[in-house]
C-alpha positions in Angstrom: -15.7 -11.0 18.1 -19.6 -10.4 19.0 -22.6 -8.7 17.4 -24.9 -6.4 19.1 -27.0 -3.3 18.3 -24.2 -0.9 19.2 -21.8 -2.6 16.8 -24.4 -2.5 14.1 -25.0 1.1 14.9 -21.5 2.0 14.6 -21.2 0.0 11.3 -24.2 2.2 9.7 -22.6 5.3 11.0 -19.2 4.6 9.3 -20.9 4.0 5.8 -23.1 7.1 6.5 -19.9 9.3 6.8 -18.2 7.6 3.8 -21.2 8.5 1.6 -21.6 12.1 3.3 -17.9 13.1 2.9 -17.8 12.3 -1.1 -21.1 14.2 -1.3 -19.7 17.1 0.4 -16.8 17.4 -2.0 -18.8 17.5 -5.0 -20.4 20.7 -4.8 -17.1 22.0 -4.1 -15.7 21.3 -7.5 -17.1 24.3 -9.3 -15.7 26.6 -6.6 -12.3 24.9 -7.0 -12.4 25.4 -10.8 -13.3 29.2 -10.1 -10.5 29.7 -7.3 -7.6 28.1 -9.3 -8.7 29.3 -12.6 -8.0 26.0 -14.4 -9.5 24.5 -17.3 -11.3 21.4 -17.7 -8.3 19.5 -18.6 -6.5 20.4 -15.4 -9.5 19.9 -13.5 -10.1 16.4 -14.8 -6.3 15.6 -13.8 -6.9 16.8 -10.3 -10.1 14.8 -9.9 -8.1 11.8 -10.8 -5.7 12.6 -7.9 -8.7 11.4 -5.7 -9.2 8.3 -7.4 -5.7 7.3 -7.5 -5.3 8.0 -3.7 -8.3 5.6 -3.0 -7.1 3.0 -5.2 -3.7 3.1 -3.5 -5.0 3.1 -0.1 -7.3 0.1 -0.9 -4.2 -1.9 -2.1 -2.8 -1.8 1.5 -5.9 -1.6 3.7 -6.6 -5.5 3.6 -3.3 -5.9 5.2 -3.7 -2.9 7.8 -7.0 -4.1 8.8 -5.4 -7.8 9.2 -2.5 -6.4 11.4 -4.5 -3.7 13.6 -8.0 -4.5 13.4 -10.8 -2.5 11.4 -11.6 -0.1 13.8 -8.1 1.9 13.9 -8.4 1.8 10.1 -12.2 3.1 10.1 -11.4 5.9 12.4 -8.1 6.9 10.7 -10.1 7.0 7.3 -13.0 9.0 8.7 -11.2 11.5 10.8 -8.8 12.0 7.7 -11.9 13.0 5.5 -12.8 15.3 8.5 -9.3 17.0 8.2 -9.0 17.4 4.8 -12.6 18.3 3.5 -12.2 22.0 4.6 -8.9 22.4 3.1 -10.2 21.3 -0.3 -12.3 24.4 -0.2 -9.1 26.9 0.4 -6.1 25.2 -1.0 -4.9 27.8 -3.5 -2.7 26.1 -6.0 -3.4 23.2 -8.4 -0.5 21.5 -7.0 -1.8 21.8 -3.1 -5.4 20.8 -4.1 -4.0 17.8 -6.1 -2.1 16.8 -2.8 -5.2 17.2 -0.7 -7.4 15.4 -3.0 -4.7 12.4 -3.0 -5.0 12.3 0.8 -8.8 12.7 0.9 -9.0 9.8 -1.8 -6.7 7.7 0.6 -8.9 8.5 3.5 -12.1 7.4 1.4 -10.5 4.5 0.1 -9.1 2.9 3.5 -12.4 3.8 5.0 -14.3 2.1 2.2 -12.3 -1.2 2.6 -12.2 -1.2 6.3 -15.8 -0.7 6.8 -16.9 -3.2 4.4 -14.6 -5.9 6.4 -16.0 -4.9 9.6 -19.5 -4.8 8.2 -19.3 -8.7 7.1 -17.7 -9.7 10.5 -20.6 -7.9 12.3 -23.1 -9.8 9.9 -21.5 -13.1 10.6 -22.0 -12.3 14.4 -25.7 -11.6 13.6 -26.2 -14.7 11.7 -28.6 -13.1 9.1 -28.0 -10.6 6.3 -27.2 -7.0 7.0 -25.0 -5.9 4.2 -27.7 -4.3 2.1 -28.8 -2.2 4.9 -25.2 -1.3 5.6 -24.7 0.0 1.9 -28.2 1.8 2.0 -26.7 4.2 4.7 -23.9 5.0 2.3 -26.6 6.1 -0.1 -28.4 8.1 2.5 -25.2 9.9 3.5 -24.7 10.7 0.0 -28.2 12.3 -0.4 -27.8 14.0 3.0 -24.4 15.4 2.4 -25.3 16.9 -1.0 -28.7 18.3 0.4 -26.6 19.9 3.2 -24.3 21.4 0.8 -26.7 22.6 -1.9 -29.0 24.3 0.8 -25.9 26.1 2.3 -24.5 27.3 -0.8 -28.0 28.5 -2.1 -28.4 30.4 1.0 -25.0 32.5 0.5 -22.9 30.3 2.9 -19.2 30.3 1.8 -17.7 26.9 0.6 -15.4 27.0 3.6 -18.3 27.3 5.9 -20.2 24.4 4.2 -16.8 22.1 4.5 -16.4 22.6 8.0 -20.0 22.0 9.1 -19.8 18.7 7.0 -16.6 18.1 8.7 -18.0 18.5 12.2 -21.0 16.4 11.5 -18.8 13.5 10.4 -16.5 14.2 13.3 -19.3 13.8 15.8 -20.8 10.4 14.1 -17.1 8.9 14.1 -16.8 9.9 17.9 -20.0 8.3 18.8 -19.2 5.1 16.6 -15.6 4.9 18.0 -16.3 3.1 21.4 -18.8 0.9 19.7 -16.6 -0.5 16.7 -15.4 -3.9 17.3 -11.7 -4.1 18.3 -10.7 -7.7 17.8 -9.8 -9.7 14.9 -10.6 -13.2 13.7 -7.7 -15.8 13.3 -8.4 -15.7 9.5 -7.1 -12.0 9.4 -3.9 -12.2 11.0 -1.0 -10.8 9.4 1.2 -14.0 9.1 -1.7 -15.7 7.2 -0.8 -14.3 3.7 1.0 -11.4 1.8 0.2 -7.9 2.6 -1.5 -7.6 -0.9 -2.7 -10.5 -3.2 -4.2 -10.2 -6.5 -7.5 -11.8 -6.8 -7.8 -15.2 -7.7 -10.2 -18.2 -8.0 -13.6 -17.3 -7.3 -12.6 -14.0 -5.8 -11.7 -13.0 -9.4 -15.0 -13.7 -10.6 -16.4 -11.7 -7.8 -14.0 -8.9 -8.5 -15.2 -8.8 -12.2 -18.9 -9.0 -11.4 -18.3 -6.0 -8.9 -16.5 -3.8 -11.3 -19.3 -4.5 -13.9 -21.9 -3.5 -11.3 -19.8 -0.4 -10.4 -19.4 0.5 -14.1 -23.1 0.4 -14.7 -23.9 2.7 -11.7 -21.1 5.1 -12.8 -22.1 5.3 -16.5 -25.8 6.2 -15.2 -24.3 8.8 -13.0 -22.0 10.2 -15.8 -24.2 9.4 -19.1 -27.7 8.9 -18.0 -28.8 12.6 -18.3 -26.8 12.9 -21.7 -28.7 9.7 -23.0 -32.1 11.1 -22.1 -31.4 14.3 -23.6 -29.7 13.2 -26.7 -32.5 10.8 -27.3 -35.0 13.7 -27.1 -37.0 12.3 -24.3 -36.4 15.3 -22.2 -35.4 18.7 -21.7 -32.1 19.4 -20.6 -33.2 20.9 -17.4 -34.9 17.5 -16.6 -32.0 15.2 -17.6 -30.8 14.8 -13.9 -34.1 13.3 -13.2 -33.3 9.9 -14.5 -30.2 9.3 -12.0 -32.3 10.7 -9.2 -35.1 7.8 -9.7 -32.1 5.4 -10.0 -30.8 6.4 -6.8 -33.9 6.4 -5.0 -34.9 3.0 -6.2 -31.4 1.6 -5.3 -31.5 3.3 -1.5 -35.3 1.6 -1.1 -33.9 -1.8 -2.7 -31.0 -1.6 -0.1 -33.4 -0.8 2.6 -35.3 -3.7 2.0 -32.8 -6.0 0.8 -31.7 -7.8 3.8 -35.1 -9.0 4.5 -35.5 -10.1 0.9 -31.9 -11.7 0.9 -32.9 -13.8 4.1 -35.9 -15.0 2.4 -34.8 -16.0 -0.8 -31.1 -16.5 -0.4 -28.0 -14.9 -2.1 -28.0 -16.9 -5.5 -31.8 -15.7 -6.2 -30.8 -12.2 -5.4 -27.9 -12.2 -8.0 -30.2 -14.2 -10.3 -33.2 -12.2 -10.1 -31.4 -8.8 -9.5 -29.4 -9.1 -12.3 -32.4 -10.1 -14.7 -34.1 -7.0 -13.3 -31.3 -4.8 -14.0 -30.9 -6.1 -17.5 -34.6 -5.5 -18.3 -34.4 -2.0 -16.9 -31.5 -1.2 -19.6 -33.6 -2.7 -22.1 -36.6 -0.6 -21.0 -34.4 2.4 -21.2 -32.9 1.9 -24.4 -36.2 1.2 -26.1 -38.1 4.1 -24.4 -40.3 6.0 -26.5 -41.3 8.6 -23.9 -39.6 10.1 -20.8 -41.7 8.1 -17.9 -40.8 4.8 -19.6 -37.1 5.8 -19.8 -37.5 6.7 -15.9 -39.3 3.5 -15.3 -36.0 1.9 -16.7 -33.8 3.7 -14.3 -36.0 2.7 -11.3 -35.8 -1.0 -12.7 -31.9 -1.0 -12.7 -31.7 0.5 -9.4 -34.1 -2.0 -7.8 -32.1 -4.7 -9.8 -28.7 -3.7 -8.9 -29.3 -2.8 -5.3 -28.4 -5.9 -3.6 -25.7 -7.3 -6.1 -22.7 -5.8 -4.5 -23.8 -6.4 -0.8 -24.1 -10.0 -1.7 -20.7 -10.1 -3.5 -19.1 -8.8 -0.4 -20.8 -11.4 1.8 -19.5 -14.2 -0.8 -16.1 -12.8 -0.8 -16.0 -12.9 3.1 -17.2 -16.4 3.1 -14.9 -17.9 0.5 -12.0 -19.9 1.4 -9.4 -19.4 -1.3 -8.1 -16.0 0.0 -8.1 -14.3 3.4 -11.5 -12.3 4.0 -9.7 -9.1 4.3 -7.6 -9.5 1.2 -10.4 -10.5 -0.9 -12.8 -7.6 0.3 -9.8 -5.2 -0.5 -9.4 -6.8 -3.8 -13.1 -6.5 -5.0 -13.1 -3.1 -3.6 -10.3 -1.9 -5.4 -11.4 -3.6 -8.9 -14.9 -2.2 -8.4 -13.6 1.4 -7.7 -11.5 0.7 -10.9 -14.8 0.0 -12.6 -16.1 3.5 -11.5 -12.9 5.3 -12.5 -12.4 3.8 -16.1 -15.6 2.8 -17.1 -17.4 6.1 -17.6 -14.2 7.0 -20.1 -14.7 3.6 -21.9 -18.6 4.4 -22.3 -17.3 7.7 -23.8 -15.2 6.2 -26.2 -17.7 3.4 -27.5 -20.3 6.2 -27.7 -17.9 8.6 -30.0 -18.0 5.6 -32.5 -21.2 3.8 -32.0 -23.6 6.1 -30.1 -24.9 6.0 -26.5 -27.5 3.4 -27.2 -24.9 0.9 -28.4 -22.9 1.9 -25.1 -26.0 1.2 -23.0 -26.7 -2.1 -24.8 -23.1 -3.2 -23.9 -23.6 -2.5 -20.3 -26.6 -4.6 -20.3 -24.7 -7.4 -21.9 -22.2 -7.2 -19.1 -24.9 -7.1 -16.4 -26.1 -10.4 -18.0 -23.0 -12.0 -16.3 -24.3 -11.5 -13.2 -27.4 -13.8 -13.4 -25.4 -16.2 -15.3 -22.8 -16.6 -12.7 -25.0 -16.6 -9.8 -25.0 -20.5 -9.3 -21.0 -20.4 -9.6 -20.3 -17.6 -7.1 -22.8 -18.8 -4.4 -22.2 -22.3 -2.9 -25.8 -22.4 -1.3 -29.1 -21.0 -2.3 -29.5 -19.8 1.2 -27.2 -17.1 2.6 -24.5 -18.4 5.2 
């Protein structure tokens, strides 16, 4: 198994497609609600189908990647997104849309795990940190997908046309990446090495917990950040979304520069100082007296959290207590569960103690990242 500029490009395109596909679905949600004439409760249940499909696929993708290699799993998941996305714009009943979202989620979940397994193998071949840059392409894909759909829909294009164009662009990217994806598998990832799915254990359990915490914080800022700003009286409702925008921009910038930074300071320091900066960002946000200070808090959280998950994936690939494919599948599943369940938990706490207390609890959880940095990283330098 070898690294080359073409395999790195193919890996980046895989991350780009995943972020782009998710972003293309988001603007279709209001259209689906109107088309089906359902209330928020039914819509919430439908959206859970996407999450359920992702988690179910993640449970088996590690084994599939071990048996068949990551290339076919990446292509199956990616082209699955291309095939289902246009259907999500026209499916006529709640039952059919739920089934479509289940398949869409399964495609996304399998792509997510397989591309991360592929990424850590490419990084190993390169002998230098690359994971932050790969994850940055997911963020860029999300920005590009949401921008494309927003522009098309604002110009009067139909939801189906936007979905078809998005699917076509993803298919072209995957077709270009396909011959450049690695086809071989390491001996570590042979199917006879372990069960098809294994619960995280040992160091992988710690990595999974830290991944879930980081994803929980990201999901909380997405779902509750605007409300936090408006309820605190810092901004008008129309400006509530600027907080997450600043967070996303800072995270993308942090990941684009994260590989060079991690190569210089090492994985342990990246977790230690990144986690500390994210905690400080939450402190600034909670105590902010005016809007620009709160926005600075969002920026600090984005910069601090940017490279935590890439480092955790790299550590999952280098540990020896579980096969790399199983470890990456385990922390991906746990992290996604944090995204799904976390915002609901934040809402429950906020109902009784307020959003400030909820965000203070998030800061406390993020403290575990720097506190555990020495434990999860065997060396101060990346392998």
